[in-house]
C-alpha positions in Angstrom: -0.1 -3.2 -50.7 3.4 -2.5 -51.7 4.6 -4.0 -55.0 7.3 -6.6 -54.5 9.5 -4.7 -56.9 9.8 -1.8 -54.5 9.1 -3.4 -51.1 12.1 -3.8 -48.8 13.2 -7.3 -48.7 15.5 -7.3 -45.6 14.5 -6.0 -42.2 17.3 -4.7 -40.0 15.2 -3.6 -37.0 16.0 -4.9 -33.5 14.6 -7.9 -31.8 11.1 -6.5 -31.5 10.8 -7.1 -35.3 11.9 -10.7 -34.9 9.2 -11.3 -32.3 6.6 -9.6 -34.4 7.6 -11.6 -37.5 7.9 -15.0 -35.6 4.7 -14.2 -33.7 2.8 -13.7 -37.0 4.2 -16.9 -38.5 3.3 -18.7 -35.2 -0.3 -17.4 -35.6 -0.3 -18.5 -39.2 1.0 -21.9 -38.4 -1.5 -22.4 -35.6 -4.3 -21.3 -38.0 -3.0 -23.6 -40.7 -2.7 -26.5 -38.2 -6.2 -26.0 -36.9 -7.6 -25.8 -40.4 -5.6 -28.8 -41.5 -6.8 -30.7 -38.4 -10.3 -30.0 -39.7 -9.6 -32.4 -42.5 -9.1 -35.1 -39.8 -12.6 -34.4 -38.4 -13.7 -36.1 -41.6 -12.4 -39.4 -40.2 -15.8 -39.6 -38.4 -17.5 -40.0 -41.8 -15.1 -42.6 -43.3 -13.9 -46.1 -42.3 -10.8 -46.7 -40.4 -9.2 -48.3 -43.5 -9.9 -45.2 -45.5 -8.5 -42.9 -42.8 -5.3 -45.1 -42.5 -4.9 -45.0 -46.3 -5.2 -41.2 -46.2 -2.6 -41.0 -43.5 -0.2 -43.1 -45.5 -0.7 -41.1 -48.7 -0.3 -37.9 -46.7 3.0 -39.1 -45.2 4.4 -39.9 -48.7 3.8 -36.2 -49.5 5.3 -35.2 -46.1 8.4 -37.2 -46.8 9.3 -35.2 -49.9 12.4 -33.1 -49.4 10.3 -30.0 -48.8 12.3 -28.8 -45.8 15.7 -29.1 -47.5 14.4 -27.4 -50.6 12.9 -24.5 -48.7 16.0 -24.0 -46.6 18.3 -24.2 -49.6 16.4 -21.4 -51.4 16.0 -19.4 -48.2 19.8 -19.5 -47.8 20.5 -18.8 -51.5 18.0 -15.9 -51.6 19.3 -14.3 -48.4 22.9 -14.6 -49.7 21.9 -13.2 -53.1 20.3 -10.2 -51.6 23.2 -9.6 -49.3 25.8 -9.9 -52.0 24.0 -8.5 -55.1 23.7 -11.8 -57.0 20.0 -11.6 -57.8 20.4 -12.7 -61.5 22.3 -15.8 -60.5 19.5 -16.6 -58.1 17.0 -16.2 -60.9 18.8 -18.8 -63.0 19.0 -21.1 -60.0 15.2 -20.8 -59.3 14.2 -21.5 -62.9 16.6 -24.4 -63.3 15.4 -26.0 -60.1 11.8 -25.5 -61.1 12.4 -27.3 -64.4 14.3 -30.3 -62.9 11.8 -30.8 -60.1 9.0 -31.0 -62.7 11.0 -33.5 -64.8 11.7 -35.6 -61.7 8.0 -35.6 -60.9 7.2 -36.8 -64.5 9.5 -39.7 -64.0 7.9 -40.6 -60.7 4.4 -40.3 -62.2 5.4 -42.7 -65.0 6.7 -45.2 -62.4 3.4 -45.0 -60.5 1.5 -45.6 -63.7 3.4 -48.8 -64.4 3.4 -50.1 -60.8 0.0 -48.8 -59.8 -1.5 -52.2 -58.9 1.4 -53.3 -56.8 1.4 -50.0 -54.9 -2.4 -50.2 -54.2 -2.0 -53.7 -52.9 1.1 -53.1 -50.9 -0.3 -50.0 -49.1 -3.7 -51.6 -48.7 -5.4 -48.7 -50.5 -9.2 -48.9 -51.2 -8.6 -47.9 -54.9 -6.2 -46.0 -57.1 -8.0 -42.6 -57.0 -6.3 -41.6 -53.7 -2.9 -42.7 -55.2 -3.3 -40.3 -58.2 -4.6 -37.5 -56.0 -1.4 -38.0 -54.1 0.7 -37.9 -57.3 -0.9 -34.5 -58.2 -0.2 -33.3 -54.7 3.4 -34.3 -55.0 3.9 -31.9 -57.9 2.7 -28.8 -56.2 4.4 -30.0 -53.0 7.7 -29.9 -54.8 7.1 -26.4 -56.2 5.8 -24.9 -52.9 8.9 -25.2 -50.8 11.1 -23.8 -53.6 9.2 -20.6 -53.8 8.4 -20.5 -50.1 12.1 -20.6 -49.5 12.6 -17.5 -51.8 9.9 -15.7 -49.9 11.4 -16.7 -46.6 14.9 -15.7 -47.7 13.8 -12.2 -48.7 12.0 -12.0 -45.3 8.6 -11.5 -46.7 7.0 -13.2 -43.7 3.7 -11.6 -44.1 2.8 -13.4 -47.3 4.6 -16.5 -46.2 2.2 -16.6 -43.3 -0.9 -16.0 -45.5 0.2 -18.8 -47.9 0.2 -21.1 -44.9 -3.2 -20.1 -43.8 -4.7 -20.4 -47.3 -3.1 -23.8 -47.6 -5.0 -25.0 -44.5 -8.3 -23.4 -45.5 -8.2 -24.7 -49.0 -7.5 -28.2 -47.7 -10.4 -28.4 -45.3 -13.0 -26.7 -47.5 -12.2 -28.9 -50.6 -11.9 -32.1 -48.6 -15.1 -31.5 -46.7 -17.0 -30.9 -50.0 -15.6 -34.0 -51.7 -16.0 -36.3 -48.7 -19.4 -35.2 -47.5 -21.0 -34.5 -50.9 -19.4 -37.3 -53.0 -18.4 -39.8 -50.3 -15.0 -39.9 -51.9 -13.1 -41.1 -48.7 -9.3 -41.0 -48.7 -9.2 -39.9 -52.3 -11.4 -36.8 -51.5 -9.2 -35.9 -48.5 -6.1 -36.3 -50.6 -7.6 -34.1 -53.4 -8.4 -31.5 -50.8 -4.7 -31.5 -49.8 -3.8 -31.0 -53.5 -6.1 -28.0 -53.8 -4.9 -26.3 -50.6 -1.2 -26.7 -51.6 -1.9 -25.4 -55.1 -3.5 -22.2 -53.9 -0.5 -21.6 -51.5 1.9 -22.2 -54.3 0.2 -19.6 -56.5 0.7 -17.0 -53.7 4.4 -17.6 -53.2 5.1 -17.9 -57.0 3.5 -14.5 -57.4 5.2 -12.9 -54.5 8.7 -14.0 -55.8 8.1 -13.1 -59.4 10.4 -10.1 -59.4 13.3 -12.4 -58.5 12.7 -15.5 -60.7 11.8 -13.4 -63.7 15.1 -11.5 -63.8 17.5 -12.2 -66.7 19.4 -15.2 -65.6 23.1 -15.6 -65.0 25.0 -18.8 -64.5 26.2 -19.7 -61.0 29.6 -21.1 -60.0 28.4 -24.8 -59.9 31.2 -26.0 -57.7 30.7 -23.3 -55.1 26.9 -23.8 -55.3 27.1 -27.5 -54.6 29.5 -26.8 -51.7 26.7 -24.6 -50.2 23.7 -26.6 -51.1 24.6 -30.3 -50.5 25.1 -29.9 -46.7 21.7 -28.2 -46.4 20.1 -30.9 -48.5 21.5 -33.7 -46.4 21.2 -31.9 -43.0 17.6 -30.7 -43.3 16.8 -34.0 -45.2 17.9 -35.9 -42.1 15.7 -33.8 -39.9 12.7 -34.2 -42.1 13.2 -38.0 -42.3 13.1 -38.3 -38.5 10.0 -36.1 -38.5 7.9 -38.0 -41.0 9.2 -41.5 -41.9 7.8 -43.4 -39.0 4.2 -43.7 -40.4 5.4 -45.2 -43.7 7.6 -47.7 -41.9 4.9 -48.7 -39.4 2.2 -49.1 -42.0 4.0 -52.1 -43.4 3.5 -54.0 -40.0 0.0 -53.0 -39.0 -3.5 -53.1 -40.6 -5.5 -50.0 -41.5 -7.6 -50.3 -38.4 -4.6 -50.5 -36.1 -2.9 -47.6 -37.9 -5.8 -45.2 -37.6 -5.1 -44.3 -33.9 -1.4 -44.0 -34.7 -2.1 -41.5 -37.5 -4.4 -39.6 -35.1 -1.7 -39.4 -32.4 0.8 -38.3 -35.0 -1.4 -35.5 -36.2 -1.8 -34.0 -32.8 1.8 -34.5 -31.7 3.4 -33.0 -34.8 1.4 -29.8 -34.0 4.1 -29.2 -31.4 6.7 -28.7 -34.2 4.4 -26.5 -36.2 4.0 -24.3 -33.1 7.7 -23.7 -32.6 9.0 -23.9 -36.2 8.3 -20.2 -37.0 11.0 -19.1 -34.5 13.7 -21.0 -36.5 12.1 -20.0 -39.8 12.5 -16.3 -39.0 15.9 -16.8 -37.5 17.5 -18.6 -40.4 17.6 -16.0 -43.2 18.6 -13.3 -40.6 21.6 -15.4 -39.5 22.5 -16.2 -43.1 22.4 -12.4 -44.0 24.4 -11.5 -40.8 27.1 -14.1 -41.6 27.4 -12.9 -45.2 27.8 -9.3 -43.9 30.1 -10.4 -41.0 27.6 -9.0 -38.6 27.1 -10.4 -35.1 23.7 -11.9 -34.1 22.5 -13.3 -30.8 19.1 -14.4 -32.0 20.0 -18.1 -31.5 20.0 -17.8 -27.7 16.5 -16.2 -27.7 15.2 -18.8 -30.2 16.5 -21.9 -28.4 15.1 -20.6 -25.1 11.7 -19.8 -26.6 11.6 -23.1 -28.4 12.4 -25.1 -25.2 9.7 -23.3 -23.2 7.0 -23.7 -25.9 7.9 -27.3 -26.8 8.0 -28.5 -23.2 4.8 -26.7 -22.2 3.1 -27.9 -25.4 4.1 -31.5 -24.8 2.8 -31.4 -21.2 -0.4 -29.7 -22.4 -0.9 -32.4 -25.0 -0.3 -35.1 -22.5 -3.0 -33.5 -20.2 -5.7 -32.4 -22.7 -4.9 -34.7 -25.6 -7.5 -37.2 -24.6 -10.2 -34.5 -24.8 -8.9 -33.4 -28.2 -9.1 -37.0 -29.4 -12.7 -37.3 -28.3 -13.6 -34.1 -30.1 -11.8 -34.8 -33.4 -11.9 -38.5 -33.9 -14.2 -41.5 -33.6 -14.8 -42.9 -30.2 -13.2 -46.2 -31.3 -9.9 -44.3 -31.6 -9.8 -42.8 -28.1 -8.2 -45.5 -26.0 -5.5 -46.4 -28.4 -4.7 -42.8 -29.5 -4.6 -41.6 -25.8 -2.1 -44.4 -25.0 0.2 -43.3 -27.8 0.1 -39.6 -27.3 2.6 -39.3 -24.4 5.2 -41.3 -26.4 4.6 -39.2 -29.5 4.6 -35.9 -27.8 7.8 -36.8 -25.9 9.5 -37.8 -29.1 8.8 -34.4 -30.7 10.3 -32.2 -28.0 14.0 -33.1 -28.6 13.4 -32.9 -32.3 12.1 -29.3 -31.9 15.2 -28.2 -30.0 17.5 -30.0 -32.4 15.8 -28.2 -35.4 16.8 -24.8 -33.9 20.4 -25.9 -33.5 20.5 -27.3 -37.1 19.1 -24.0 -38.5 21.8 -22.0 -36.6 24.7 -24.4 -37.5 23.8 -24.6 -41.2 23.1 -20.9 -41.5 26.6 -20.2 -40.3 28.1 -22.8 -42.7 29.2 -25.0 -39.8 28.7 -28.2 -41.8 30.7 -30.6 -39.7 27.5 -31.8 -38.0 26.0 -33.0 -41.3 27.8 -36.4 -41.7 26.7 -37.3 -38.2 23.1 -36.4 -38.9 23.1 -38.5 -42.1 24.5 -41.5 -40.2 21.9 -41.0 -37.5 19.0 -40.8 -40.0 20.3 -43.9 -41.9 20.6 -45.8 -38.6 17.1 -44.9 -37.7 15.9 -46.2 -41.1 17.5 -49.6 -40.4 16.6 -49.8 -36.7 12.9 -49.0 -36.8 11.9 -51.9 -39.1 14.1 -54.2 -37.0 12.4 -53.1 -33.8 8.9 -53.5 -35.3 9.8 -57.1 -36.4 11.3 -57.9 -33.0 8.3 -56.6 -31.0 5.3 -57.4 -33.2 2.0 -55.8 -32.5 3.4 -53.0 -30.3 2.9 -49.6 -31.9 4.5 -47.8 -29.0 7.9 -49.4 -29.9 7.9 -47.2 -33.1 7.6 -44.1 -30.9 10.1 -45.2 -28.4 12.6 -45.8 -31.2 11.8 -42.4 -32.7 12.2 -40.7 -29.3 15.6 -42.3 -28.7 16.9 -41.2 -32.1 15.6 -37.7 -31.7 17.4 -37.5 -28.3 20.6 -38.6 -30.1 20.1 -35.9 -32.7 19.6 -33.3 -30.0 22.8 -34.5 -28.3 24.8 -34.4 -31.5 23.6 -30.9 -32.4 24.2 -29.6 -28.8 27.8 -30.9 -29.0 28.5 -29.1 -32.3 26.7 -25.9 -31.0 28.3 -25.5 -27.6 31.4 -27.7 -27.5 32.9 -27.6 -31.0 32.9 -23.9 -31.4 36.5 -22.6 -31.7 37.4 -24.0 -35.1 34.2 -23.2 -37.0 34.2 -19.7 -35.5 37.7 -19.1 -36.8 36.7 -20.4 -40.3 33.8 -17.9 -40.4 36.2 -15.1 -40.1 
């Protein structure tokens, strides 16, 4: 195995390399998804309330700004390697690592002081799962930072292995804790912490030659001009991807939420299937834009994503009921099967919008970002209002999510294919 100090970090081979790299990441994501889904098999050994509590805690971790962090450092790493600013990148990585840790400490203190209110408000069986979640949050803040560095240097081989190990660590640790110690939601959450921790060790090690360099200061004003649009844009995407479970949990009991969590687990697999295409495309387009090189990867990626997402959605619609029967309790089957078509349909436009967002932000076409933020904020106000107006109807949450994902797709398509002339001139 080549040492990262001497291994090439940027691959300029033709499209065959792109498909090989994205194919490997797709295999890794499918493997990670299948292993992670193994954690949900444990729902058969715990109560509906425990499983709903696990789903809520897991969505708190999922709502962390992991995607924005990863894409920020993927962009900064690709730019640094293209322009010879590795020492500035080193200083940025170490500063972000420190501030993320300090932010986590502040959050952990808040949880300590408001523990009882959180446990009661989220209808948790006890505080053990809450503190397992707090531990998982720390490594979940570190993981995207260093995964972004590995992605930006196009070290997709180890990026894929980190994903696989993450899934394997989760299912093995969670199974041991739940089956041997009957630890319920807390054991499943602890398994997530262990899997994420192992993956974090891998990407920290693979990026050590970059973050260990003597640091140089960056131009803060220019850095913020590059970073803030990515933080807001990818943050809006992630909010639409993950926030529905936390909103919905406030209006339904644990038993009612268990099928919703199950449907969400299966439906979000659609995005994990197609995300590798955009993940490989992003640093290549950043690098090409920095070097003023042309790239037509976007057309290939958006076409591939459309085919995979639509076929995956139809497949989930048809075989989803069988998967539910295999993975979850029989009491989940009817309710989960009824929700699956709505959930799968909501994920397809989000998958396509994600590709467009990656392309637009990689090319510094940030005009779309304010519209994305307004859309995400509107969703945050609209979803609770809809749930209050239509009490007892879980499908309303998914219909609202699908409508906003379609709006996101329309906005991104407008900026991708209609508003082209001015941004293209600016890039020159």
